[in-house]
TORKOL-4160 file (C-alpha; in steps of 0.2 Angstrom, whole numbers, padded with zeros to 4 digits, m for minus):
321
<pt num="1" X="m0124" Y="0067" Z="0060"/>
<pt num="2" X="m0128" Y="0080" Z="0047"/>
<pt num="3" X="m0141" Y="0076" Z="0034"/>
<pt num="4" X="m0134" Y="0069" Z="0018"/>
<pt num="5" X="m0147" Y="0078" Z="0008"/>
<pt num="6" X="m0142" Y="0094" Z="0016"/>
<pt num="7" X="m0124" Y="0091" Z="0012"/>
<pt num="8" X="m0128" Y="0088" Z="m0006"/>
<pt num="9" X="m0138" Y="0104" Z="m0007"/>
<pt num="10" X="m0123" Y="0114" Z="0001"/>
<pt num="11" X="m0111" Y="0106" Z="m0010"/>
<pt num="12" X="m0121" Y="0110" Z="m0026"/>
<pt num="13" X="m0119" Y="0129" Z="m0021"/>
<pt num="14" X="m0100" Y="0128" Z="m0020"/>
<pt num="15" X="m0089" Y="0132" Z="m0035"/>
<pt num="16" X="m0080" Y="0115" Z="m0035"/>
<pt num="17" X="m0063" Y="0122" Z="m0037"/>
<pt num="18" X="m0056" Y="0109" Z="m0024"/>
<pt num="19" X="m0043" Y="0122" Z="m0019"/>
<pt num="20" X="m0043" Y="0118" Z="0000"/>
<pt num="21" X="m0042" Y="0137" Z="0004"/>
<pt num="22" X="m0057" Y="0134" Z="0016"/>
<pt num="23" X="m0046" Y="0122" Z="0026"/>
<pt num="24" X="m0054" Y="0107" Z="0020"/>
<pt num="25" X="m0048" Y="0095" Z="0006"/>
<pt num="26" X="m0061" Y="0099" Z="m0006"/>
<pt num="27" X="m0078" Y="0106" Z="m0008"/>
<pt num="28" X="m0088" Y="0091" Z="m0002"/>
<pt num="29" X="m0078" Y="0090" Z="0015"/>
<pt num="30" X="m0082" Y="0109" Z="0017"/>
<pt num="31" X="m0100" Y="0106" Z="0014"/>
<pt num="32" X="m0100" Y="0092" Z="0027"/>
<pt num="33" X="m0092" Y="0105" Z="0039"/>
<pt num="34" X="m0105" Y="0118" Z="0035"/>
<pt num="35" X="m0119" Y="0106" Z="0038"/>
<pt num="36" X="m0111" Y="0102" Z="0055"/>
<pt num="37" X="m0111" Y="0120" Z="0060"/>
<pt num="38" X="m0095" Y="0128" Z="0053"/>
<pt num="39" X="m0096" Y="0146" Z="0046"/>
<pt num="40" X="m0102" Y="0149" Z="0028"/>
<pt num="41" X="m0089" Y="0162" Z="0024"/>
<pt num="42" X="m0073" Y="0153" Z="0021"/>
<pt num="43" X="m0075" Y="0149" Z="0002"/>
<pt num="44" X="m0063" Y="0161" Z="m0007"/>
<pt num="45" X="m0066" Y="0157" Z="m0025"/>
<pt num="46" X="m0085" Y="0157" Z="m0022"/>
<pt num="47" X="m0084" Y="0174" Z="m0014"/>
<pt num="48" X="m0099" Y="0184" Z="m0008"/>
<pt num="49" X="m0112" Y="0178" Z="m0020"/>
<pt num="50" X="m0109" Y="0160" Z="m0014"/>
<pt num="51" X="m0109" Y="0165" Z="0004"/>
<pt num="52" X="m0126" Y="0174" Z="0001"/>
<pt num="53" X="m0133" Y="0158" Z="m0008"/>
<pt num="54" X="m0127" Y="0147" Z="0007"/>
<pt num="55" X="m0135" Y="0159" Z="0019"/>
<pt num="56" X="m0152" Y="0159" Z="0009"/>
<pt num="57" X="m0151" Y="0140" Z="0009"/>
<pt num="58" X="m0148" Y="0138" Z="0028"/>
<pt num="59" X="m0159" Y="0153" Z="0032"/>
<pt num="60" X="m0144" Y="0161" Z="0041"/>
<pt num="61" X="m0138" Y="0179" Z="0041"/>
<pt num="62" X="m0126" Y="0182" Z="0028"/>
<pt num="63" X="m0108" Y="0186" Z="0032"/>
<pt num="64" X="m0093" Y="0194" Z="0023"/>
<pt num="65" X="m0079" Y="0183" Z="0017"/>
<pt num="66" X="m0067" Y="0180" Z="0031"/>
<pt num="67" X="m0051" Y="0189" Z="0025"/>
<pt num="68" X="m0040" Y="0176" Z="0034"/>
<pt num="69" X="m0044" Y="0164" Z="0021"/>
<pt num="70" X="m0039" Y="0175" Z="0006"/>
<pt num="71" X="m0046" Y="0187" Z="m0007"/>
<pt num="72" X="m0058" Y="0182" Z="m0020"/>
<pt num="73" X="m0051" Y="0183" Z="m0038"/>
<pt num="74" X="m0059" Y="0195" Z="m0050"/>
<pt num="75" X="m0057" Y="0183" Z="m0065"/>
<pt num="76" X="m0056" Y="0164" Z="m0067"/>
<pt num="77" X="m0038" Y="0159" Z="m0066"/>
<pt num="78" X="m0030" Y="0143" Z="m0074"/>
<pt num="79" X="m0013" Y="0135" Z="m0072"/>
<pt num="80" X="m0001" Y="0137" Z="m0087"/>
<pt num="81" X="0015" Y="0126" Z="m0088"/>
<pt num="82" X="0030" Y="0134" Z="m0097"/>
<pt num="83" X="0033" Y="0118" Z="m0107"/>
<pt num="84" X="0051" Y="0122" Z="m0112"/>
<pt num="85" X="0056" Y="0123" Z="m0094"/>
<pt num="86" X="0046" Y="0107" Z="m0088"/>
<pt num="87" X="0057" Y="0093" Z="m0082"/>
<pt num="88" X="0043" Y="0080" Z="m0082"/>
<pt num="89" X="0044" Y="0077" Z="m0063"/>
<pt num="90" X="0025" Y="0073" Z="m0062"/>
<pt num="91" X="0023" Y="0082" Z="m0045"/>
<pt num="92" X="0010" Y="0094" Z="m0052"/>
<pt num="93" X="0001" Y="0079" Z="m0059"/>
<pt num="94" X="0000" Y="0071" Z="m0042"/>
<pt num="95" X="m0006" Y="0088" Z="m0034"/>
<pt num="96" X="m0020" Y="0091" Z="m0046"/>
<pt num="97" X="m0037" Y="0086" Z="m0038"/>
<pt num="98" X="m0046" Y="0085" Z="m0054"/>
<pt num="99" X="m0033" Y="0076" Z="m0065"/>
<pt num="100" X="m0032" Y="0091" Z="m0077"/>
<pt num="101" X="m0013" Y="0089" Z="m0080"/>
<pt num="102" X="m0007" Y="0076" Z="m0093"/>
<pt num="103" X="0010" Y="0070" Z="m0095"/>
<pt num="104" X="0022" Y="0056" Z="m0090"/>
<pt num="105" X="0039" Y="0055" Z="m0080"/>
<pt num="106" X="0053" Y="0064" Z="m0089"/>
<pt num="107" X="0041" Y="0070" Z="m0103"/>
<pt num="108" X="0033" Y="0087" Z="m0105"/>
<pt num="109" X="0017" Y="0091" Z="m0095"/>
<pt num="110" X="0002" Y="0102" Z="m0100"/>
<pt num="111" X="m0014" Y="0108" Z="m0093"/>
<pt num="112" X="m0031" Y="0105" Z="m0100"/>
<pt num="113" X="m0038" Y="0122" Z="m0099"/>
<pt num="114" X="m0056" Y="0117" Z="m0100"/>
<pt num="115" X="m0054" Y="0106" Z="m0085"/>
<pt num="116" X="m0043" Y="0116" Z="m0074"/>
<pt num="117" X="m0052" Y="0124" Z="m0059"/>
<pt num="118" X="m0038" Y="0136" Z="m0054"/>
<pt num="119" X="m0035" Y="0128" Z="m0037"/>
<pt num="120" X="m0017" Y="0134" Z="m0038"/>
<pt num="121" X="m0011" Y="0117" Z="m0029"/>
<pt num="122" X="0001" Y="0113" Z="m0043"/>
<pt num="123" X="0011" Y="0128" Z="m0042"/>
<pt num="124" X="0020" Y="0125" Z="m0025"/>
<pt num="125" X="0026" Y="0107" Z="m0029"/>
<pt num="126" X="0035" Y="0112" Z="m0045"/>
<pt num="127" X="0053" Y="0111" Z="m0042"/>
<pt num="128" X="0058" Y="0122" Z="m0056"/>
<pt num="129" X="0044" Y="0135" Z="m0054"/>
<pt num="130" X="0038" Y="0133" Z="m0072"/>
<pt num="131" X="0019" Y="0135" Z="m0068"/>
<pt num="132" X="0010" Y="0151" Z="m0068"/>
<pt num="133" X="m0008" Y="0156" Z="m0064"/>
<pt num="134" X="m0015" Y="0166" Z="m0079"/>
<pt num="135" X="m0032" Y="0172" Z="m0084"/>
<pt num="136" X="m0043" Y="0158" Z="m0090"/>
<pt num="137" X="m0059" Y="0157" Z="m0100"/>
<pt num="138" X="m0071" Y="0171" Z="m0098"/>
<pt num="139" X="m0083" Y="0160" Z="m0087"/>
<pt num="140" X="m0087" Y="0166" Z="m0070"/>
<pt num="141" X="m0082" Y="0155" Z="m0055"/>
<pt num="142" X="m0099" Y="0155" Z="m0048"/>
<pt num="143" X="m0116" Y="0156" Z="m0056"/>
<pt num="144" X="m0125" Y="0164" Z="m0041"/>
<pt num="145" X="m0133" Y="0180" Z="m0043"/>
<pt num="146" X="m0132" Y="0193" Z="m0029"/>
<pt num="147" X="m0146" Y="0191" Z="m0017"/>
<pt num="148" X="m0157" Y="0205" Z="m0008"/>
<pt num="149" X="m0151" Y="0207" Z="0010"/>
<pt num="150" X="m0164" Y="0212" Z="0023"/>
<pt num="151" X="m0155" Y="0226" Z="0033"/>
<pt num="152" X="m0164" Y="0221" Z="0049"/>
<pt num="153" X="m0161" Y="0203" Z="0050"/>
<pt num="154" X="m0146" Y="0201" Z="0038"/>
<pt num="155" X="m0155" Y="0186" Z="0029"/>
<pt num="156" X="m0154" Y="0185" Z="0010"/>
<pt num="157" X="m0170" Y="0187" Z="0000"/>
<pt num="158" X="m0170" Y="0176" Z="m0016"/>
<pt num="159" X="m0168" Y="0186" Z="m0032"/>
<pt num="160" X="m0183" Y="0186" Z="m0043"/>
<pt num="161" X="m0183" Y="0170" Z="m0054"/>
<pt num="162" X="m0176" Y="0173" Z="m0071"/>
<pt num="163" X="m0168" Y="0162" Z="m0085"/>
<pt num="164" X="m0150" Y="0158" Z="m0082"/>
<pt num="165" X="m0138" Y="0166" Z="m0094"/>
<pt num="166" X="m0126" Y="0157" Z="m0106"/>
<pt num="167" X="m0111" Y="0161" Z="m0094"/>
<pt num="168" X="m0121" Y="0156" Z="m0079"/>
<pt num="169" X="m0125" Y="0139" Z="m0087"/>
<pt num="170" X="m0107" Y="0137" Z="m0092"/>
<pt num="171" X="m0101" Y="0140" Z="m0075"/>
<pt num="172" X="m0113" Y="0128" Z="m0067"/>
<pt num="173" X="m0108" Y="0114" Z="m0080"/>
<pt num="174" X="m0090" Y="0117" Z="m0077"/>
<pt num="175" X="m0093" Y="0115" Z="m0058"/>
<pt num="176" X="m0103" Y="0099" Z="m0061"/>
<pt num="177" X="m0089" Y="0092" Z="m0072"/>
<pt num="178" X="m0076" Y="0097" Z="m0059"/>
<pt num="179" X="m0086" Y="0088" Z="m0045"/>
<pt num="180" X="m0086" Y="0072" Z="m0056"/>
<pt num="181" X="m0068" Y="0073" Z="m0060"/>
<pt num="182" X="m0064" Y="0076" Z="m0041"/>
<pt num="183" X="m0074" Y="0061" Z="m0036"/>
<pt num="184" X="m0066" Y="0050" Z="m0050"/>
<pt num="185" X="m0049" Y="0056" Z="m0044"/>
<pt num="186" X="m0052" Y="0051" Z="m0026"/>
<pt num="187" X="m0059" Y="0034" Z="m0032"/>
<pt num="188" X="m0043" Y="0031" Z="m0042"/>
<pt num="189" X="m0032" Y="0035" Z="m0028"/>
<pt num="190" X="m0042" Y="0024" Z="m0016"/>
<pt num="191" X="m0041" Y="0010" Z="m0029"/>
<pt num="192" X="m0022" Y="0012" Z="m0030"/>
<pt num="193" X="m0020" Y="0012" Z="m0011"/>
<pt num="194" X="m0031" Y="m0003" Z="m0010"/>
<pt num="195" X="m0020" Y="m0012" Z="m0023"/>
<pt num="196" X="m0004" Y="m0007" Z="m0013"/>
<pt num="197" X="m0012" Y="m0013" Z="0003"/>
<pt num="198" X="m0016" Y="m0030" Z="m0005"/>
<pt num="199" X="0001" Y="m0033" Z="m0012"/>
<pt num="200" X="0009" Y="m0027" Z="0005"/>
<pt num="201" X="m0002" Y="m0040" Z="0014"/>
<pt num="202" X="0002" Y="m0054" Z="0001"/>
<pt num="203" X="0021" Y="m0050" Z="0004"/>
<pt num="204" X="0019" Y="m0051" Z="0022"/>
<pt num="205" X="0009" Y="m0067" Z="0021"/>
<pt num="206" X="0022" Y="m0075" Z="0010"/>
<pt num="207" X="0036" Y="m0069" Z="0021"/>
<pt num="208" X="0027" Y="m0077" Z="0036"/>
<pt num="209" X="0024" Y="m0093" Z="0026"/>
<pt num="210" X="0042" Y="m0094" Z="0022"/>
<pt num="211" X="0047" Y="m0092" Z="0040"/>
<pt num="212" X="0035" Y="m0105" Z="0045"/>
<pt num="213" X="0041" Y="m0117" Z="0032"/>
<pt num="214" X="0059" Y="m0114" Z="0037"/>
<pt num="215" X="0054" Y="m0118" Z="0055"/>
<pt num="216" X="0045" Y="m0134" Z="0050"/>
<pt num="217" X="0060" Y="m0140" Z="0040"/>
<pt num="218" X="0071" Y="m0140" Z="0056"/>
<pt num="219" X="0066" Y="m0158" Z="0062"/>
<pt num="220" X="0067" Y="m0165" Z="0045"/>
<pt num="221" X="0085" Y="m0158" Z="0042"/>
<pt num="222" X="0091" Y="m0165" Z="0058"/>
<pt num="223" X="0084" Y="m0182" Z="0054"/>
<pt num="224" X="0092" Y="m0182" Z="0037"/>
<pt num="225" X="0109" Y="m0176" Z="0044"/>
<pt num="226" X="0109" Y="m0189" Z="0058"/>
<pt num="227" X="0104" Y="m0203" Z="0047"/>
<pt num="228" X="0118" Y="m0199" Z="0035"/>
<pt num="229" X="0130" Y="m0198" Z="0050"/>
<pt num="230" X="0125" Y="m0215" Z="0056"/>
<pt num="231" X="0127" Y="m0222" Z="0039"/>
<pt num="232" X="0144" Y="m0215" Z="0036"/>
<pt num="233" X="0150" Y="m0222" Z="0053"/>
<pt num="234" X="0145" Y="m0239" Z="0050"/>
<pt num="235" X="0152" Y="m0239" Z="0032"/>
<pt num="236" X="0169" Y="m0233" Z="0040"/>
<pt num="237" X="0168" Y="m0247" Z="0053"/>
<pt num="238" X="0164" Y="m0260" Z="0040"/>
<pt num="239" X="0179" Y="m0254" Z="0029"/>
<pt num="240" X="0190" Y="m0255" Z="0044"/>
<pt num="241" X="0185" Y="m0273" Z="0049"/>
<pt num="242" X="0186" Y="m0279" Z="0031"/>
<pt num="243" X="0204" Y="m0272" Z="0030"/>
<pt num="244" X="0208" Y="m0283" Z="0045"/>
<pt num="245" X="0198" Y="m0298" Z="0038"/>
<pt num="246" X="0187" Y="m0297" Z="0054"/>
<pt num="247" X="0169" Y="m0303" Z="0056"/>
<pt num="248" X="0157" Y="m0291" Z="0048"/>
<pt num="249" X="0141" Y="m0300" Z="0049"/>
<pt num="250" X="0132" Y="m0288" Z="0061"/>
<pt num="251" X="0137" Y="m0273" Z="0051"/>
<pt num="252" X="0132" Y="m0281" Z="0035"/>
<pt num="253" X="0115" Y="m0285" Z="0042"/>
<pt num="254" X="0113" Y="m0267" Z="0048"/>
<pt num="255" X="0119" Y="m0258" Z="0033"/>
<pt num="256" X="0104" Y="m0260" Z="0022"/>
<pt num="257" X="0092" Y="m0253" Z="0035"/>
<pt num="258" X="0103" Y="m0238" Z="0038"/>
<pt num="259" X="0104" Y="m0234" Z="0020"/>
<pt num="260" X="0085" Y="m0235" Z="0018"/>
<pt num="261" X="0083" Y="m0224" Z="0033"/>
<pt num="262" X="0095" Y="m0211" Z="0026"/>
<pt num="263" X="0087" Y="m0211" Z="0009"/>
<pt num="264" X="0070" Y="m0209" Z="0016"/>
<pt num="265" X="0075" Y="m0195" Z="0027"/>
<pt num="266" X="0083" Y="m0186" Z="0013"/>
<pt num="267" X="0068" Y="m0189" Z="0002"/>
<pt num="268" X="0056" Y="m0182" Z="0015"/>
<pt num="269" X="0067" Y="m0167" Z="0017"/>
<pt num="270" X="0067" Y="m0163" Z="m0002"/>
<pt num="271" X="0048" Y="m0166" Z="m0002"/>
<pt num="272" X="0045" Y="m0153" Z="0011"/>
<pt num="273" X="0057" Y="m0141" Z="0003"/>
<pt num="274" X="0046" Y="m0142" Z="m0013"/>
<pt num="275" X="0030" Y="m0139" Z="m0002"/>
<pt num="276" X="0024" Y="m0157" Z="m0003"/>
<pt num="277" X="0019" Y="m0167" Z="0012"/>
<pt num="278" X="0033" Y="m0178" Z="0017"/>
<pt num="279" X="0030" Y="m0197" Z="0018"/>
<pt num="280" X="0034" Y="m0201" Z="0036"/>
<pt num="281" X="0023" Y="m0216" Z="0037"/>
<pt num="282" X="0036" Y="m0230" Z="0034"/>
<pt num="283" X="0042" Y="m0239" Z="0050"/>
<pt num="284" X="0060" Y="m0236" Z="0045"/>
<pt num="285" X="0058" Y="m0217" Z="0046"/>
<pt num="286" X="0060" Y="m0208" Z="0062"/>
<pt num="287" X="0065" Y="m0191" Z="0068"/>
<pt num="288" X="0078" Y="m0194" Z="0082"/>
<pt num="289" X="0078" Y="m0182" Z="0096"/>
<pt num="290" X="0094" Y="m0175" Z="0104"/>
<pt num="291" X="0093" Y="m0186" Z="0119"/>
<pt num="292" X="0092" Y="m0201" Z="0107"/>
<pt num="293" X="0106" Y="m0196" Z="0097"/>
<pt num="294" X="0117" Y="m0194" Z="0113"/>
<pt num="295" X="0111" Y="m0212" Z="0118"/>
<pt num="296" X="0116" Y="m0219" Z="0102"/>
<pt num="297" X="0134" Y="m0211" Z="0101"/>
<pt num="298" X="0138" Y="m0212" Z="0119"/>
<pt num="299" X="0144" Y="m0230" Z="0119"/>
<pt num="300" X="0156" Y="m0227" Z="0105"/>
<pt num="301" X="0163" Y="m0212" Z="0114"/>
<pt num="302" X="0165" Y="m0223" Z="0130"/>
<pt num="303" X="0175" Y="m0237" Z="0122"/>
<pt num="304" X="0189" Y="m0230" Z="0111"/>
<pt num="305" X="0201" Y="m0242" Z="0102"/>
<pt num="306" X="0219" Y="m0243" Z="0109"/>
<pt num="307" X="0232" Y="m0244" Z="0095"/>
<pt num="308" X="0250" Y="m0245" Z="0095"/>
<pt num="309" X="0262" Y="m0230" Z="0091"/>
<pt num="310" X="0262" Y="m0225" Z="0072"/>
<pt num="311" X="0246" Y="m0236" Z="0068"/>
<pt num="312" X="0231" Y="m0229" Z="0060"/>
<pt num="313" X="0217" Y="m0225" Z="0072"/>
<pt num="314" X="0201" Y="m0233" Z="0066"/>
<pt num="315" X="0187" Y="m0236" Z="0078"/>
<pt num="316" X="0181" Y="m0253" Z="0077"/>
<pt num="317" X="0171" Y="m0256" Z="0093"/>
<pt num="318" X="0154" Y="m0249" Z="0099"/>
<pt num="319" X="0137" Y="m0255" Z="0098"/>
<pt num="320" X="0129" Y="m0253" Z="0080"/>
<pt num="321" X="0110" Y="m0251" Z="0080"/>
């Protein structure tokens, strides 16, 4: 793994435009690639002076800028939004690696010139082509001075030490500020993604809990339905026997227990639906299984009542338990 200190030293020499022209999503990733052995001549904004500075740091022969990556600009460029044409789509805001564009959805956007690195990444996403790259402040993109190159080895000899000029200091300060804004931008996006992931996990867990709860309610729903069904059957049989003035002693004795069972089964179901633990400890509460239900109803089905023509068919026989 490349040395972290070496990566920081390489990154400190890069112009911090975060343009991605080198093939990496920012200057720090390119610094990591250089530390791992990638060529030093892919930084288009930094140009030859940056390549020379990298060669001096790494004690390597200097190289010319690889033309496949682009041509170095002769002046610092910044983005300019023609505000009268801006539709407020926010696509440029999302593309800016240093958050140098301010605005809101369906409102006018504008570029903070002092923070713009000239990366050009906001131009392509604009659906109405209202962004131009124009000359910016008269501050060089890089603060490096041309080094002295040894013709024999190609190595760069450091320039004689001299106080930095005001423009060089301004260039370095602008690069440092861009680095900080880039790191803050990445941290903000990471926080947003983490929040989205947390909410997504919470929704999935809630959906799983709901599905589990629905499955757990199944036996209670069956128990409540069967208890109601048994109660209604007995009530109908009781009404039929009373209409014929027949003996209802057994049904009268069974009715309170069936009513209590039906009430408790319904209460347990409602408690489970509210997320409370159902009380199933009462001796009168049970969850009949399908075979038990068949056993209970089978005698009734086996002994239908024979009635005369035109009479009302009311079942009055069958074991009641």
